[in-house]
C-alpha positions as CSV (number, residue, x, y, z in Angstrom):
1,M,192.6,77.3,60.5
2,R,195.3,79.9,61.0
3,V,193.4,83.1,61.7
4,L,194.6,86.7,61.8
5,V,192.4,88.6,64.3
6,A,192.1,92.4,64.2
7,M,192.5,93.4,67.9
8,S,191.6,97.0,68.5
9,G,192.2,96.8,72.2
10,G,188.5,96.7,73.0
11,V,186.4,94.0,74.6
12,D,184.7,92.8,71.4
13,S,187.9,91.9,69.5
14,S,189.5,90.5,72.7
15,V,186.6,88.1,73.1
16,A,186.7,87.3,69.4
17,A,190.3,86.2,69.7
18,A,189.6,84.2,72.8
19,L,186.7,82.3,71.2
20,L,188.8,81.4,68.3
21,V,191.6,80.1,70.5
22,D,189.0,78.1,72.5
23,Q,187.8,76.6,69.2
24,G,191.3,75.3,68.5
25,H,192.4,77.7,65.7
26,D,196.0,78.8,65.2
27,V,195.3,82.5,66.1
28,I,197.5,85.5,65.5
29,G,196.5,88.9,66.9
30,A,197.3,92.2,65.1
31,T,196.5,95.8,66.0
32,M,196.4,98.4,63.2
33,K,198.1,101.7,63.8
34,L,196.1,104.0,61.7
35,F,197.3,107.5,62.4
36,C,199.9,109.5,64.3
37,Y,199.0,109.5,68.0
38,G,199.8,113.1,69.1
39,D,198.8,115.3,72.0
40,S,195.6,116.3,70.1
41,V,194.2,112.8,70.2
42,P,193.2,111.8,73.7
43,D,193.3,108.3,75.1
44,R,190.2,106.4,74.1
45,P,188.9,102.9,74.0
46,C,190.4,102.2,70.6
47,C,193.0,103.6,68.3
48,S,195.4,104.9,70.9
49,L,198.7,103.8,72.3
50,D,197.0,102.4,75.4
51,S,194.8,100.3,73.1
52,I,197.8,98.7,71.5
53,T,199.1,97.9,75.0
54,D,195.7,96.4,76.0
55,A,195.6,94.2,72.8
56,K,199.1,93.0,73.5
57,L,198.3,92.1,77.1
58,V,195.2,90.2,76.0
59,A,197.2,88.3,73.3
60,H,199.8,87.5,76.0
61,K,197.1,86.1,78.3
62,L,195.7,84.0,75.4
63,G,199.2,82.7,74.5
64,I,199.1,84.0,70.9
65,P,201.5,86.2,69.0
66,H,200.7,89.8,68.5
67,Y,201.8,92.3,65.8
68,V,201.3,96.0,65.3
69,L,200.6,96.8,61.6
70,N,201.5,100.3,60.5
71,L,198.7,101.3,58.1
72,E,199.0,105.0,58.7
73,D,199.7,106.1,55.1
74,R,196.9,104.1,53.6
75,F,194.4,105.1,56.3
76,G,195.4,108.7,55.8
77,H,194.7,108.5,52.0
78,D,191.7,106.3,52.0
79,V,189.9,107.5,55.1
80,I,191.1,110.9,56.4
81,D,191.6,112.6,53.1
82,N,188.2,111.3,51.9
83,F,186.6,112.6,55.1
84,V,187.9,116.1,54.5
85,A,187.1,116.1,50.8
86,E,183.5,115.0,51.4
87,Y,182.8,117.8,53.9
88,A,184.4,120.3,51.5
89,R,181.8,119.2,49.0
90,G,178.9,119.7,51.4
91,R,178.4,116.1,52.2
92,T,178.4,114.0,55.4
93,P,180.8,111.1,55.2
94,I,181.0,107.9,57.3
95,P,184.7,107.2,57.9
96,C,184.0,103.8,59.5
97,V,182.6,102.6,56.2
98,R,185.8,103.7,54.3
99,C,188.0,102.2,57.0
100,N,186.2,98.8,56.7
101,S,186.1,98.9,53.0
102,F,189.8,99.6,52.5
103,T,191.9,99.5,55.7
104,K,190.4,96.8,57.9
105,F,189.7,94.3,55.2
106,R,191.6,95.0,52.0
107,D,194.9,96.1,53.7
108,F,194.5,93.7,56.6
109,L,193.9,90.8,54.3
110,Y,197.2,91.6,52.6
111,H,199.0,91.0,55.9
112,A,196.9,87.9,56.5
113,D,198.2,86.4,53.3
114,A,201.7,87.3,54.1
115,L,201.3,85.3,57.4
116,D,199.8,82.4,55.5
117,C,196.4,82.8,57.3
118,D,193.4,81.1,56.0
119,A,190.9,83.6,57.5
120,I,190.6,87.0,59.1
121,A,188.5,87.8,62.1
122,T,187.1,90.9,63.7
123,G,184.9,91.9,66.7
124,H,182.1,93.2,64.5
125,Y,178.5,92.5,65.5
126,A,177.6,90.9,62.2
127,V,177.3,87.3,61.2
128,A,179.5,85.8,58.4
129,K,178.0,82.5,57.3
130,D,178.4,80.4,54.2
131,G,180.0,83.2,52.2
132,A,177.3,85.8,53.2
133,L,176.9,88.5,55.8
134,F,173.9,89.0,58.0
135,R,172.9,91.4,60.7
136,G,174.3,90.7,64.2
137,R,172.1,88.9,66.7
138,D,172.2,92.0,69.0
139,R,170.1,94.5,67.0
140,Q,171.2,97.4,69.3
141,K,174.8,96.7,68.4
142,D,174.5,95.4,64.8
143,Q,177.4,96.7,62.7
144,S,176.5,95.2,59.3
145,Y,175.6,98.7,58.1
146,F,179.3,99.6,58.0
147,L,180.4,96.5,56.0
148,W,178.6,97.0,52.7
149,G,181.8,98.2,50.9
150,I,184.1,95.3,51.5
151,D,185.1,93.1,48.6
152,R,182.7,90.2,48.1
153,A,185.6,87.7,47.9
154,V,186.7,88.7,51.4
155,V,183.4,87.5,53.0
156,S,184.2,83.8,52.5
157,R,187.3,84.3,54.5
158,M,185.7,86.3,57.3
159,L,185.0,85.1,60.8
160,T,182.8,87.2,63.2
161,P,182.9,85.3,66.5
162,V,180.9,87.8,68.6
163,G,178.2,88.3,65.9
164,E,176.0,85.7,67.5
165,L,176.4,87.2,70.9
166,T,174.7,90.1,72.7
167,K,177.0,92.8,74.1
168,A,176.1,91.6,77.6
169,E,177.2,88.1,76.7
170,T,180.4,89.4,75.2
171,R,181.3,91.2,78.4
172,A,180.3,88.1,80.5
173,A,182.7,86.0,78.4
174,A,185.5,88.6,78.9
175,R,184.9,88.5,82.7
176,K,184.9,84.7,82.8
177,L,188.3,84.7,81.0
178,A,189.6,87.5,83.2
179,L,190.5,89.6,80.2
180,G,191.8,93.1,81.0
181,T,189.4,94.7,78.5
182,A,186.2,93.2,80.1
183,E,185.0,96.5,81.6
184,K,186.5,98.8,79.0
185,P,184.0,101.4,77.7
186,E,182.9,101.4,74.1
187,S,184.3,103.8,71.6
188,V,181.6,106.1,70.2
189,E,183.7,108.8,68.5
190,I,185.5,109.0,65.2
191,C,189.0,107.7,66.1
192,F,191.0,110.5,64.5
193,V,188.8,113.4,65.6
194,P,189.8,114.9,68.9
195,D,187.0,115.6,71.4
196,N,184.4,114.7,68.6
197,N,185.2,118.1,67.0
198,Y,185.4,117.2,63.3
199,V,185.5,120.9,62.3
200,A,188.9,121.2,64.0
201,V,190.2,118.5,61.7
202,L,188.8,120.4,58.6
203,E,190.3,123.6,59.8
204,Q,193.7,121.9,60.1
205,R,193.6,120.2,56.7
206,L,191.7,122.6,54.5
207,P,193.2,125.9,53.1
208,A,192.4,129.0,55.2
209,D,190.2,130.3,52.4
210,A,188.3,127.1,51.8
211,P,184.6,127.8,50.8
212,A,183.4,125.0,53.1
213,L,184.6,127.1,56.1
214,A,183.7,130.5,54.8
215,P,180.5,132.5,55.7
216,G,177.5,132.1,53.5
217,P,173.7,132.7,53.5
218,L,171.1,130.7,55.4
219,V,168.1,130.6,53.1
220,T,164.7,129.1,53.3
221,T,163.3,126.7,50.7
222,S,161.4,129.7,49.3
223,G,164.7,131.6,48.8
224,E,164.4,134.1,51.7
225,V,167.8,134.9,53.4
226,I,167.3,134.7,57.1
227,G,170.9,134.7,58.4
228,V,174.6,134.0,57.9
229,H,176.4,130.8,58.7
230,E,180.1,130.3,59.4
231,G,180.8,127.6,56.9
232,F,178.5,124.9,55.3
233,A,180.9,122.1,56.5
234,R,179.5,122.8,60.0
235,Y,176.1,121.5,58.9
236,T,174.5,118.2,57.8
237,I,171.0,117.3,56.5
238,G,168.5,117.1,59.4
239,Q,170.5,119.3,61.8
240,R,168.6,121.7,64.0
241,R,171.3,123.0,66.3
242,G,172.8,126.4,65.3
243,L,169.8,127.6,63.3
244,P,167.8,130.8,64.0
245,G,164.8,130.5,66.3
246,G,161.7,132.5,66.6
247,Q,159.8,130.5,64.0
248,A,156.3,129.0,64.4
249,E,157.9,125.6,63.7
250,P,161.5,124.4,64.3
251,L,163.9,124.8,61.4
252,Y,166.2,122.0,60.1
253,V,168.9,121.9,57.4
254,V,167.2,120.4,54.3
255,A,169.9,121.0,51.7
256,I,173.5,122.3,51.3
257,R,174.5,124.1,48.1
258,P,178.4,124.2,48.0
259,A,178.4,126.2,44.7
260,T,176.7,129.2,46.3
261,R,177.7,128.4,49.9
262,E,174.0,128.3,50.8
263,V,172.7,126.3,53.7
264,V,169.0,125.7,53.0
265,V,166.6,125.4,56.0
266,G,163.0,124.2,56.1
267,H,160.4,122.5,58.3
268,S,160.3,118.8,59.4
269,L,158.1,117.6,56.6
270,E,160.6,119.0,54.0
271,L,163.1,116.4,55.3
272,L,161.1,113.5,54.1
273,G,162.3,111.6,51.0
274,H,160.6,108.9,48.9
275,S,163.5,107.9,46.8
276,V,167.3,107.6,47.1
277,S,170.1,107.5,44.6
278,L,173.3,105.6,45.4
279,A,176.8,105.8,43.8
280,E,179.8,103.6,44.2
281,V,177.5,100.6,44.6
282,N,179.1,97.4,45.9
283,W,177.3,94.1,45.9
284,L,177.9,91.3,48.4
285,A,175.3,89.1,46.8
286,E,173.9,88.8,43.2
287,P,173.0,92.3,42.0
288,L,169.3,93.2,42.1
289,A,167.4,94.1,39.0
290,P,164.8,96.9,38.4
291,G,161.5,95.9,40.1
292,D,163.2,93.8,42.7
293,P,162.1,94.3,46.4
294,V,164.8,95.4,48.9
295,W,165.1,96.8,52.4
296,V,166.9,100.1,52.6
297,Q,168.7,101.6,55.6
298,C,169.9,105.2,55.1
299,R,171.5,105.9,58.5
300,Y,173.2,103.7,61.1
301,R,170.5,104.2,63.7
302,A,167.6,104.4,61.3
303,R,165.1,101.7,60.7
304,A,165.3,99.9,57.3
305,V,162.3,100.5,55.1
306,P,160.9,98.5,52.2
307,G,161.7,99.7,48.8
308,T,162.1,98.7,45.1
309,V,164.9,99.0,42.7
310,A,163.9,101.7,40.2
311,A,166.9,101.8,37.9
312,L,170.5,100.5,37.6
313,G,173.4,102.4,36.0
314,P,175.7,99.5,35.1
315,A,178.2,101.8,33.5
316,D,178.7,104.2,36.4
317,G,177.8,101.9,39.4
318,T,174.7,103.8,40.4
319,L,171.4,102.6,41.8
320,M,168.0,104.4,42.1
321,L,165.6,103.1,44.7
322,R,161.9,103.9,45.4
323,L,161.0,103.8,49.1
324,A,157.6,102.5,50.2
325,E,157.8,104.7,53.3
326,P,159.2,108.2,53.6
327,V,162.6,108.5,55.1
328,R,163.8,111.5,57.1
329,A,167.0,113.4,56.5
330,I,168.6,111.5,53.6
331,A,172.1,113.0,53.6
332,P,174.5,112.9,50.6
333,G,177.7,111.1,51.7
334,Q,175.9,108.8,54.1
335,S,175.4,105.1,53.2
336,G,172.4,103.5,51.7
337,V,172.6,99.9,52.8
338,L,170.6,97.0,51.3
339,Y,169.2,93.9,52.9
340,D,166.8,91.2,51.9
341,A,163.8,90.0,54.0
342,G,166.1,87.5,55.7
343,E,168.4,90.3,56.9
344,R,171.2,89.3,54.6
345,L,173.5,92.2,53.7
346,L,173.2,92.5,49.9
347,G,175.4,95.5,49.4
348,G,175.1,99.3,49.4
349,G,176.4,102.6,48.1
350,V,177.1,106.2,48.9
351,I,174.0,108.4,48.9
352,R,174.2,111.1,46.1
């Protein structure tokens, strides 16, 4: 097949391209330029000018063509603007989910079609097989959680060459092929956030008088005011850092009320939830019905727990789930991702 490979400049996508070449496919490499690389964005393992160079050097070594796709406008609208708007609403977004749902698959597929490619490939640790997506073999690196929002029709055209590998095996393959990215460190930060300081991005893009960055009361779940915060956008559900001490038990953020600018704090047990409501639900398999069992994962590093579909909102794309085990720190704006017992990715939605 002719395959367009998304090459970020990291080791995973480099090995993905190399494996496809080794399998005899007609491979084309492409790196997505997602935002303006200015002085405020330091060099990092992906999404930098150096990364474009690294991807180009790997493509040259593999003997495949390489293109740079300018997706800055679409990424700015679909990912960065959404990121800012969500924090302004007192929510905690996941830009990687938006990037995968729109930029890396929808917009990338458009370019694949323009190049007459049969398939697209990425370096994600997930397994695309027979028109379905499954968790990656390396459970510590599994990235299926971030893929629930892609179009179902795209899955049948996806290739995930490193999904069956562990990270150690991927690096070993890169060393064997003498790829320049073999020892490159992983990217663990949000690509457009300098120094992992997301508040600086909000301060740059929100009005000076934005309520999300204005002082407001810190209140307990019983309504007692115990302090003042410097903007509710600086907090997320489950956060402990930055809260007053001197209590018999540690305090955590248990709710954010944008209308009153209140950050509500409570104790650990008050973070536990037994149900979750999802909006913007997207299915990568046949939709579930009320009463159906499902496994639910509410944060990337969290463990999936068994649950049951409580109700569907077919008109507004919502889903209510009952959880068989309590889940800690269910945060609006994060993703609730659904799996079956065989670890197939069924779909997901944004936590309300």
